[in-house]
Structures are given as structure tokens and as C-alpha cells.
C-alpha positions in Angstrom: -4.6 -17.9 8.6 -2.1 -14.5 9.1 -0.7 -14.5 5.4 -4.3 -14.5 4.4 -5.5 -12.3 5.9 -2.5 -9.7 5.1 -2.9 -11.3 1.4 -6.4 -9.6 1.4 -5.6 -6.3 3.5 -2.7 -5.9 0.7 -5.0 -6.5 -2.3 -7.3 -4.1 -1.2 -5.7 -1.0 0.0 -3.0 -1.4 -3.1 -6.8 -1.1 -4.9 -8.2 1.9 -3.3 -4.4 3.5 -3.1 -4.5 3.1 -6.7 -7.6 4.6 -7.0 -7.0 7.6 -5.3 -4.0 8.4 -7.4 -4.6 10.5 -9.6 -4.0 9.1 -13.1 -2.7 5.7 -14.6 -1.0 3.4 -12.6 1.1 0.7 -14.4 1.7 -1.2 -11.7 0.7 -4.8 -11.9 -1.6 -6.9 -9.7 0.7 -8.7 -7.7 3.0 -5.4 -7.4 0.0 -3.4 -6.6 -1.1 -6.5 -3.8 3.0 -6.1 -2.4 3.2 -2.3 -1.9 -0.6 -2.3 -0.2 1.0 -4.8 2.4 3.7 -3.1 2.9 1.5 -0.5 3.8 -0.1 -1.8 6.0 2.7 -3.2 8.4 4.2 0.7 7.3 0.4 1.8 9.5 0.4 -0.3 11.6 3.9 0.5 12.5 3.1 4.0 12.5 -0.1 4.0 15.1 1.6 1.9 17.4 4.1 4.7 17.9 1.6 6.8 18.4 0.1 5.1 20.7 -3.4 4.3 18.4 -2.5 0.7 17.3 -5.3 -1.2 19.5 -8.6 1.2 20.6 -11.9 0.2 21.1 -14.1 -0.2 18.4 -12.7 0.5 14.4 -9.1 1.7 14.9 -9.8 4.8 11.8 -6.5 6.4 13.2 -4.7 3.3 11.9 -6.7 2.2 9.2 -6.4 6.3 7.8 -2.3 5.5 8.1 -2.0 2.2 6.7 -4.1 3.7 3.3 -2.4 6.7 3.2 1.7 4.5 4.1 -0.4 2.6 0.8 -1.1 5.2 -1.2 2.6 7.1 -0.9 4.2 3.1 -1.7 1.8 2.8 -4.8 2.7 6.5 -5.8 7.0 5.1 -5.7 6.8 2.0 -6.6 4.7 3.0 -9.6 7.8 6.0 -10.6 10.0 2.6 -10.1 8.5 0.4 -12.5 8.0 2.7 -14.9 11.3 3.8 -15.1 12.4 0.3 -14.8 11.0 -0.9 -18.1 11.4 2.4 -19.9 15.2 1.5 -19.2 14.5 -2.4 -20.6 12.9 -1.7 -24.0 15.8 0.9 -24.3 18.3 -1.4 -24.4 
């Protein structure tokens, strides 16, 4: 069941990240979801390093780190994806 939650959280994080980034991103939905999953994992890793991975109540700090990581990954992923598409269209 853990993999299903990872996909759902990655999907939601990826969509929120795309909404927060100004302009239009050309990432397909599957890549947005994968980058969102990566953002969740990276955010959890940073939270554990800061000692805030488990708190009582809602883990706002961990969620903020997950979203921040997802935004960075979607922004970087969009640039890489667009440059690879341009290279393919020129060939």
C-alpha cells in the first residue's frame, strides 16, 4: 500500500509545484508525478536531517520541505525535458 500513497502524494505535489511555478511547463503528467515523488523523498530526507521528520499533529515543516523540493525538481525537470525535446526536433 506504501507505493500507492507514494504515487498519490507525488501526483499531488507535482501538480501543486507546477501551479506555483510561473509560466507554462511542458512536462507530461507521468514525469510530473515522478518528480513529485522525488520531491517527497528529498523533503523527507531533509526533514530527518533537521530532526523534524516526526512531530505531533501535522508536520508542516516536513510538508514545506517536500513541496519546496518538488518545486525545484519540477523546475529543473522542465528545463531538461524541454531542451531534450528541442534537440530531438532539430535532428
